[in-house]
N, C-alpha and C positions, 0 to 999 in steps of 0.2 A: 330524514327524521325515520322513526320507526314507522313498521307498519306492512301491509301489504301491498304488493307492486304489480302491475300485470301491463302488458304490451304487445299490438301486435303488428310485426316487421314485414313488410313486404317488399319482394325483391322480384325485380322483373329482368329477363334477360335478353340479351339483342336477338336472339335468333326466332324464339317462340312469341314475344311479345306479351305473354300471360303472367301474371303476376305469380310468384309463389309466396302463400302465407306462414309466418312462423308466430306462433304464439311464445311467448316468454314471460312468465310468472316467478316473483319469489318473496322472499321476506328479508326486510332491513331491520337490523338493530345497531344499537349504539355501539361507538367502540371506544373503551376507555383510555385516556390518555397515559396511564400508568404503564400498559402493557409495556414489556423489556423487548421490543422489535429490534434494539440495534444492542449487540454483543458489548459489555462494557470494556472499553479502552485498559490495557496494561502497558507498561513500559517493558519494552523488547527490542533487542536486536532482530530483525526480521529474516535478514541474509542477503546477498548479493545476486544478479544476476546479469549477464550469464556466469558461470563459473563451469570450467576456466573461461579466460577471457583475452580478448586483444583487439583493440588496443584499450578498451575503458569497459567499465563495469559500474553499476547502479548499485547503492548499498541502500537499503531500507531500514527503519526504526520505527518505534511506536511509543510514544508518551503519553502516560496515564494523566499526567496534569504539565503545565508548563513551567520552565525551569531551565537552568544555565545547561549545556549541552556541550560535550566535546567529542569528536568522533577522528580517530588518530588511525595512522597506518605504519605498520612496524613489517622489520623486516624480521628473517631466520633469528638474526642475530639478537634481538629484542630491542633495537634502536630504531626509536621514532624516524621515518622518514617524510611524513607529511601529516600535516593536521587538517582535515577537511572541512571542521565546522567547530567553533569556540564562540557559541552566542546563547541567547534565550530563545526558547523556542515554545511554541504553544503546544496544547496538548493535541494529538493525533497523530497520524502518520505521514511521515517525512522521510526524502528519499535525497542523497549524493552521490553525483559521479565523480568516480576516481579515473584521470584521464593516464593512469600508469606513469606519472613522473613523482620526482621528489618536491621537495620543498624548494629547490632553485629552479624548478622547472626542467630537468633534464629526465630523459628517458631511462626508465628501469629495464633491467633485464629479465627474462623468462624466471621464474622460479615462485615460490610459496610465500606470501604476505599475510599478514592479521591483520584485521580491523578491530577497534576498539572502541565501544560506547561507554560514556560514563553521562549519569544524569542523577543529581541526589546521591543517596547511597548504592544505585544500581550500578554494576558494571558487568559488561561481556564483550566477550573477542570472539571471534571467527576466523575461520582460515579461507584464504582462497588462492589459487594460482592463475599463474600470467602466464600464457604461453606465445611465443612470437615464431 
């Protein structure tokens, strides 16, 4: 509730056993629920960590609104080697771990790879490096 408030805080230490008095006072005022304390979500590919990585990396992305999402891994030749995500996701931040394996579960070698996020009309890709 709005108004003026005051109180006295009494602290007693174990050595002197005499209280130390602290006066506290202040004014309280209402806060609107319309305050924009949380930044607005946007759809975006946030990056991966660690990068370079061995043997796995976490890819992060955010969605402004729920919708179908695909997250795919590509090699330098532009060939898709693994689809990590192909589902409907809710708005907010998400992450997926890539274990450095292809769609058949085979370990891939060191090199540059790309990951691509598609969600509605949004599409973005970034580079990552696997070092073994």
